[in-house]
N, C-alpha and C positions, 0 to 999 in steps of 0.2 A: 485305348486304341492301338498303341504299339504292342502292348502286352499280349494282344490276341495272337500274335505270331509265336508266343512262347507257351501257350496253353496246351496242356495234355489232352488228348482225345478222351471222351467219356468211355468207360469200360463197356465192352460189347460181348454178348454171349454167342452171337452168330459168327460163323467164319468170315474172316475179312478177305474180301476180294481185292487184291492189289490191282490198282489201275495205274495207268501211266500218269505220273504227276504232271501238273502244269509246270511249264518252265518257270523256275523261281527267278525273282529279280536278281540282277547282279549284286554282288556284295557291296560294291561301291555305291550303287544306287540306294541300297537299303541304308547304308551308313549315312549317306547324304540326307536321305529322308529323316533318319533318326536325328541328325544334327539340326535340321530345320525345325522339326517338331520340338526338340529340346529347347531350341532358341525361342520359339514361340511360347512354350510353357514358361520359360524363364522370364520373358517379357511380361506376361500376364501376372506371374507371381510377384515380380518386382512392383508392378502397378498396384496390386492388392496390398502388398506389404507397405508400400509408401503411403497409401490412403489410411491403412490401419495405424501406421506410425504417426501420421498427422493427427488422426482422431485420438490416439492414445495421449499425445502431447496436449491436445486441447482438453481432454477429459482430466488429465493430471493437473493442468493449470486451473481448470474450473474447480476441481476438488480442493486445491490449495487455497483458491480465492474464497471458496465456501467455508473452509475451515477458519480462515482469517476473519471472514464476516461473522461466523458464529462466535469467535472470541470477542470481536468488537461488540456483538450483541450482549454478551455476558458483561462486558464493561458498562454498557448502557443500563443493563438491569441493576448492576451494583450502584451506578450513579443515581438511578431512580430511587433505589432503596435509601441512599444517603439523603436525597431530596425529601423523601417521605419522612424520614426521621427529623430532618431540619424543620419541616413544616409543622410537625407535631410539637416540637419545641417552640416554634414561632407562635403557634396558637396558645400555648401555655404562657409565653411571654406577654402576648397581647392581653390575655386575661389578667395577668399580674399588673400590667400598665393600667388597665381599667380600674382595678382595685386601688392602685396607688393614686390615680387621678381622683377617684371618689374620696379618698382620704384627704387629698389636697383641697377638694371642694368643701369638705367638712371644716377644715382649718380656715379656709377663706371665709366661710360663713361666720365662724367665731370672730375673725378679724372685723367683719362688717359690724357685728354686735358691739365690739370694743370701740370702733370708730363712732358709732352712734352714742355710746356712753360719753366719749370725748366731746362730741358735738353738744350733748345735753349739758355737760359740765361747762363748756364754753358759753352756752346760753345763760347759765346761772351766773357765770362770772360777769357777763355783759350786764345782766340785771343789777348785780351788786355794784358794779362800777357806776352804773347810771344812778343808783340810789346814793352812792358815795358822792358823786358830783353834786347831787341836789343838796345833800347835807353840807358839803363844803361851800356851796354857793350861799346857803342860808347863814352859815357861820361867818362867811366873808361879809355879808350884809350887816349882821349884828356887830361884827368887829368895827365896821365903819361908823356905825351909830355910836359905839362906845368911845370914839375919838381916839385921843392919844393913848388911852389905856388899852384899847383893843387892837392897836397897830400890830403888835407882835403876833397876836392870835390871828389877825387877818392874813399875815404873810403865810402862816402855817396853813390856814384854810385855802389860800390860793394854790399853794403847792399841792395840797391834797386833791384839790379840784383838777389841777393839771395831770397829776398822776392817775387819777380816776379816768380822765379822758383818754390817756394812753392805754390803760388797761382795757377800756371799752373797745378802742380801735383794734388792739391786738386780739382780743377775744373774738371780735367780728371776723378778722382775717382767719383765725383758727377755724371758726365755724364754716367759713366759705371753703377753705382748703379741705376740711373734713367732709364737707358735702360733696365736693368733686371726687375725693377718694371713695366716698361711699357709693357714688354712682358707678364709678369704674369697677370697683371691686365687686359690687352687686352684679354688674354685667358679667364679669369673669365667673362669679359664683354660679350664675344661671347657665353659662356655657359648659361648665365642668360638672354640673350637678346632675346625677343620674335621675334623681327624683323629678327634676324639671323635664328631662327627656321622656320620662315615663308618664308624665302628666298628660292631660287631654286639653283640647282647645288651643287657644293662642299660645299658651306657654310651651306647648310641645313644638311649635314652629320656631319660637325664639330661643329656647333653652336647650342645653345638652349638646352643643355643637361639637365639643371635644369627644364626647362619648359616641356621637354619630360617626365622627372620623375614625375612631378606634374600631367601631363595629364594621366599618367598610374595610379597614385593613384586615380584620379578622375574617371577613367574608372572602376577600381576595386570597388570603393564605389558605383558607378552607378549599377554595376552588383549585388552587395549585395542588393541594394534598389529594383531592379527589382525582385530578387529572393524572397525577403521578401513579396512583394506585391502578387506574384504568390502563395506563401505559405499561405498567409492570405486568398486568395480566396479558396484554397483547404480546409483549415481548416474550413472555413465558410460552405462549402458544407458538410464536414464530420459532423460538429455540427448539421446541419439540419437532416441528416440521423440518427445520434445517438439519437436525440430527438425523432424521429419517432420510432426507435427500443425500446427506453426506455418506450415510451407509450405502445407499444405492450407487452413489458415484464410486465408492471403493469397490463394490462388486463389479461395476462396469469396467473399471480400470483393470481388475484382475482378469475379467473375461477377455479384454483386449490383449493383455499380456499372453494369455493362452493362445489367442488367435495369431499374434505375432510369432510365437514359437512355431505354430503349425506352418505359417507361410514361410518361415525361415527354412523349415524342412523341405517344403516344395521347391524353394529357390535353390537349395543345395543339390537336390536331386537333379533339377534341370541343368545346373552348372556341371555336375559330374557327368551327365549324359553328353553335354556339349563337349566337355574335355575328352571324354572317351572317344567321341567321333573324331576329334582333332588328333588324338594320339594314335588313331588307327593307321595314320600315314596317308590316308586319302585326303584329297583337297576338299575343304569345307569353306563356307563364307568367312569363317574366323581365321583360317590358316594364314592368310597374308599378314594379318595383324600380330598373330602369335610369332611368326617367323621374324617380323620386323622388330618386335620388342625384345626377342631373345638376342638378336644381333646387336641391337643398340645397348642392351644391358652389358653385353660382352665388351663393347667399346668403352663404356664408362668404367667398367672394372679395370680395363687396361690402363686408362688414363689415371685412375687413382693409384694403381700399383706403381706406375712410373713416377707419380708425385712423391710417394713414400720412398721409393728407391733413390730418387734424386735429392731427397732431403727438403723438398718444397713444403712438406708437412710431416709430422711424426705420426706413427700409427696411433698413439694415444690421443692426439688431437683429432685425427680423422674419425675415430670412434667415440668422440666426446658426446655424452648425453646430459651434460650439465646445462640445461636450457635456461638461459638468463633472460628474464622478462625485460622487454624494452619499455621503459616508463612512458606513459602517455599514449600508448597505442591502443586502438579499439577498432576491430577485434585485436586481441592480445597477440603481439609478435614476440619472438624470442631470438636470441643470438647463441651460436655455438662457435667453437674454435675452428670449424671447417667451413663456415659460411663464405668467407672470401674465396677459398679455393673452389667451392661449388659454383659461385657466380662466375668464376673464370673458366671452368672446364665444362660444366653441364650444358650451356646453351648450344654449343656446336653440335651436340648429339640430339638434344630435345627438340630444337627448332626444326631440324631436318625432317623428323617424323611427322610434323604437322602438315607437311606438303604432300604426304603419300596419298591422301584421300580427303575429299571434302567432308567425309563422315568423322574424321578425327577431331576430337574436342580438345584434348590436351595430352601432353607427354611430360611427365615429371618423375624425378628420382626422389624417393622417400627413404629415410632411414628406418630402422626396425620399430621405431615408436610412432611412425607416421609423420615425422617432421620433414617439412618441405623447405629446404634452405633457399632454393632458387626455382621459381616457377617459370612458365613461358612468358616471353617478353610482354605480351598484352595484359598479363596479370601480375607483373613484377614491379609495380610502381611504389613510390614512397607515399605514405599515408597523408591524407589531408586532415589536420586537427579538427575534431568535432564532426566530421562528415562520415558517420558510421556506415551509412548505406553505400556510399561510393567506395569506401575502404573495403567493405565486405566483398564487393564485386570485383575490384580492380587491384587489390593488394593482398594476394593470396600467398605471397612468399613469406619466409621466416615464420610460418605458422604450423601448428601441430594439428593434423587431421587424423584423430585416433578413433574414427568411426569404424563400423564393421569392415567396410571395403578397404579403407586406408591401412588399418592394422594388418588385415589378411595379406594385402599386396606387399607391405613392407617386411613381413615376417615369413613369407613363403620361401621355401628352399627347394621346391620341386622345379623341374625344367621350365614350367610355366603354370600360371593360374588364370582361370577364366571366370569372371564374375559378372553378374547382372544387377543393376540397381537403378533407382530413380533419383535424379539429381534436381535440386531446387535451383532454378535459374533466376529467381527473384521475380517480384511482381505477380506472384501467384501462378507462375509458369513452371512446369516440370517437364523433363524429358527422361525417357528410359534409355540407359546406355549399357554397353558392355565394356568391360575393362580386361585387357590382357596384361599380365605382369610377369616379369622374369627376375630372378635373383641377381643382386650385385655382390660379388665377392672380391675381397682384397687379401691377397696372400693366403688363400684358402679359408679365410674367415668371412662369415656372412655379414655384410654391411647394411643391406636393405634391399629395395626392389625398384625396378623401373616400371612405372604405371603408364599404360597407353589406353586412353578411353576413346570410344568411338560409338556413334549412333547406329541404330538398327538400319 
């Protein structure tokens, strides 16, 4: 639009008839128009750059989250592979338990047979004892008939009879105990016997309980094994898809980087045009702020030079860049050796510029690295422990603002610098501002810059 005024006329072969040109606009009007359009261009460029910057941050955050998720998915795949291996070993262990239980069943069946032999032997003992009692009884009767001659034999016969009675009683107890053991062990044998489980009819319902339990365990482990394999396949597919998405996110981030670079170019062009209009010496809408920040920067320079001259601070302490973090602050705050002096001297200059217009947002002095020792009073509070949101909005002192605008203003050595940017006001609210900055020098050495931000 503006460049049309600088275009060369197309080549012509016909003689040019010179006509009386229309009265050109006054130079001041043209420069004023140039300044307004540069300001408008800068505002739009700052808006676009801000949106792209936000989008870039979101895309970067999403790419990082996606990368972390992909790593976690790999951990899940590895865990599932371990589960798969463990379930395979579990299936083998269950099979071994089944074989071992079958071996126990065989041994138990042998014990049942041995107990039955014991029971049979006890039965034989009972019969022998009974016969012995009968023989002893008959001997006792005959001894009594023999009178005095058979008395000793009768005593022996009675003792044998009593002993036979005890043997009969004991053998019957053994037989009863063996019968109980036989019943219990036979039941155990049926429960752990695979043959009983594989049988048909009523035996299949009553026997093989242990093997049925083992088979249920084996079935459960098998289901876990199958589910693990299925999950591995799903995760493998997700891993491939996430890899593709991650690649696309990287391409998107690169494209946003390029776009940010382009908007930075547009923004610089607009700022240079606005500065050119202001440097022309003609009055523009930015001139009052430029003039004010230059005058105020000169005042701060004078105050600092006087402080060094009077011995209130040494030159080394004034130019201190050993930023010492204040423990427990969030956002992070720092101390330097000139903080106390800044809090004493800067407010008298900074606060005065806040009242020059309702468009002024802040006025702060920054050193060459963007460090703000003392902010405006409304943002110069002590932090509240744990209240990050409040601290971020209200405790902007003793902080380093080394973003594009902050560093450029702090390191500028030209008579003034004019910048345009979008500022985050919190709560999803943004405003586009301009900032005029002028250098602060002490003893001919560049200390930093005074930043004066104002709305359009």
